[in-house]
C-alpha positions as CSV (number, residue, x, y, z in Angstrom):
1,M,-16.8,-2.8,-2.7
2,T,-16.9,0.2,-5.0
3,V,-14.1,2.7,-4.7
4,T,-15.2,6.3,-4.9
5,F,-13.1,9.3,-5.8
6,Y,-13.7,13.0,-6.1
7,A,-12.2,15.3,-8.7
8,Q,-11.8,18.7,-7.1
9,P,-11.0,21.5,-9.6
10,Y,-8.2,23.9,-8.8
11,N,-10.4,26.6,-10.3
12,I,-12.5,27.9,-7.4
13,S,-15.4,28.9,-9.7
14,A,-16.0,25.3,-10.8
15,T,-17.7,22.3,-9.2
16,G,-16.0,18.9,-9.0
17,F,-17.6,15.5,-9.4
18,Y,-17.6,12.0,-7.9
19,F,-16.7,9.0,-9.9
20,T,-16.3,5.2,-9.4
21,D,-15.0,3.9,-12.6
22,E,-13.0,4.9,-15.7
23,A,-16.1,5.5,-17.8
24,S,-17.7,8.0,-15.4
25,Y,-14.3,9.7,-14.9
26,C,-13.6,10.1,-18.7
27,E,-17.2,11.2,-19.3
28,K,-17.0,14.1,-16.8
29,I,-13.4,15.1,-16.8
30,N,-13.6,16.7,-20.3
31,S,-16.9,18.4,-19.8
32,I,-16.4,20.5,-16.6
33,T,-16.6,24.2,-17.1
34,D,-16.3,27.1,-14.6
35,D,-18.9,29.8,-13.9
36,Y,-17.6,31.7,-16.9
37,G,-17.9,28.8,-19.4
38,D,-14.2,28.1,-19.5
39,K,-13.0,24.5,-19.7
40,V,-11.4,23.3,-16.4
41,E,-8.3,21.2,-17.0
42,E,-6.6,20.7,-13.6
43,F,-8.1,18.6,-10.8
44,E,-7.0,17.3,-7.5
45,I,-8.1,13.6,-7.2
46,Q,-9.2,12.6,-3.7
47,F,-9.9,9.1,-2.4
48,I,-13.3,9.2,-0.8
49,N,-14.5,5.7,0.1
50,G,-13.4,2.1,-0.4
51,L,-11.6,-0.8,1.2
52,V,-9.1,0.0,4.0
53,L,-6.2,-1.4,2.0
54,D,-7.3,0.7,-1.0
55,S,-7.3,3.8,1.2
56,K,-3.7,2.9,2.3
57,L,-2.7,2.5,-1.4
58,A,-4.1,5.9,-2.2
59,Q,-2.1,7.4,0.8
60,A,1.1,5.7,-0.4
61,I,0.7,6.6,-4.1
62,E,-1.2,9.9,-4.4
63,P,-3.9,9.7,-7.1
64,T,-3.5,12.2,-9.8
65,Q,-5.0,12.8,-13.3
66,C,-2.0,11.0,-14.7
67,N,-2.3,7.8,-12.7
68,I,-6.0,7.6,-11.7
69,I,-7.0,5.1,-14.4
70,A,-4.1,2.8,-13.4
71,M,-4.9,3.2,-9.8
72,M,-8.6,2.3,-10.3
73,D,-7.4,-0.7,-12.3
74,A,-4.9,-1.7,-9.5
75,M,-7.6,-1.4,-6.8
76,A,-9.9,-3.6,-8.8
77,T,-7.5,-6.3,-10.0
78,W,-4.5,-6.5,-7.6
79,T,-4.5,-9.1,-4.9
80,E,-4.3,-8.1,-1.2
81,E,-0.7,-9.2,-1.1
82,Q,0.2,-7.1,-4.1
83,K,-1.4,-4.0,-2.5
84,L,0.3,-4.7,0.8
85,K,3.7,-5.0,-0.9
86,V,3.3,-1.6,-2.6
87,V,1.9,0.1,0.6
88,I,4.6,-1.2,2.8
89,A,7.4,-0.6,0.3
90,V,6.4,2.9,-0.5
91,H,4.7,4.2,2.6
92,E,6.9,2.5,5.2
93,G,10.1,1.8,3.3
94,G,10.3,4.9,1.1
95,A,10.6,3.0,-2.1
96,R,9.6,4.5,-5.4
97,F,6.8,2.9,-7.3
98,D,5.1,4.1,-10.5
99,I,1.6,2.6,-10.6
100,T,1.3,3.3,-14.3
101,A,4.5,1.3,-15.2
102,D,5.8,-0.8,-12.4
103,D,4.6,-4.3,-11.4
104,P,4.0,-5.0,-7.7
105,D,5.3,-8.5,-8.1
106,D,8.8,-7.0,-8.9
107,I,9.0,-5.5,-5.4
108,E,11.5,-7.6,-3.4
109,I,10.0,-7.8,0.0
110,D,9.9,-10.6,2.6
111,L,6.5,-10.2,4.3
112,Y,5.3,-12.1,7.4
113,P,1.7,-11.4,8.3
114,D,0.3,-11.6,11.9
115,M,3.7,-11.6,13.5
116,D,6.1,-9.5,15.5
117,L,9.9,-9.9,15.6
118,K,9.8,-12.3,18.5
119,D,7.3,-14.5,16.6
120,L,9.7,-14.4,13.6
121,A,12.6,-15.4,15.9
122,Y,10.6,-18.5,17.0
123,Q,9.8,-19.3,13.4
124,F,13.4,-19.0,12.3
125,V,14.6,-21.3,15.2
126,D,11.8,-23.8,14.3
127,E,12.9,-23.8,10.7
128,G,16.5,-24.5,11.6
129,L,18.0,-21.3,10.5
130,F,20.3,-21.4,13.5
131,G,21.2,-25.0,13.0
132,D,20.1,-28.1,15.0
133,I,19.5,-27.3,18.6
134,P,19.5,-30.2,21.0
135,D,16.4,-30.6,23.1
136,H,18.2,-30.2,26.3
137,L,19.4,-26.7,25.2
138,A,16.2,-25.5,23.6
139,N,14.9,-23.9,26.9
140,Y,18.0,-21.7,27.1
141,I,17.5,-19.8,23.8
142,D,17.0,-16.1,24.2
143,Y,14.3,-15.3,21.7
144,D,14.3,-11.6,22.8
145,A,17.9,-11.3,21.9
146,I,17.3,-12.9,18.5
147,A,14.4,-10.5,17.9
148,D,16.6,-7.6,18.7
149,D,19.2,-8.9,16.2
150,L,16.5,-9.3,13.6
151,R,15.5,-5.6,14.1
152,H,18.7,-4.7,12.1
153,D,17.2,-6.3,8.9
154,Y,13.5,-6.4,9.5
155,D,10.9,-3.9,10.5
156,E,7.4,-4.1,12.0
157,V,4.3,-2.3,10.8
158,S,0.6,-2.3,11.8
159,I,-1.9,-1.6,9.1
160,Y,-5.3,-1.0,10.7
161,G,-4.7,-3.6,13.5
162,D,-3.0,-6.2,11.4
163,S,0.7,-6.7,12.3
164,Y,3.4,-7.5,9.7
165,V,7.1,-8.0,9.8
166,Y,8.9,-7.2,6.6
167,R,12.3,-6.8,5.0
168,L,12.9,-4.9,1.8
169,S,15.7,-6.2,-0.4
């Protein structure tokens, strides 16, 4: 899907423009003038339309004139997991991320899609993180208590109906 942005001039006597790629942005950004013929230099960049995850990325990292080219590139080339890492780390975890310089694969995050903390508790017990549990004791495990304990290190987030459990390192 094509991502659409709008460059809104801070100059109230000038009209902005829509753009969908680097070429159309670069072509128009340097040619906008106001009603008096003066060149317009400052714009607010607004996300208009695109994939839901791209919208969340634009909310987490505000598009500006300084990062819009890198943002368009990221939206076009990053995987869904890379976008999720950045959105969750920045928007939910408060991490800093410079889209022009940082690599999303450098974000240290444990991400568990389609889960809540109780599901994660079941998974950890099944994986043996609490040791070998004899079959005759398996029915006595309090998964709610394990989920409550996991809440100290893990958080839950829902992004447009999809649930995730995550832990930032």
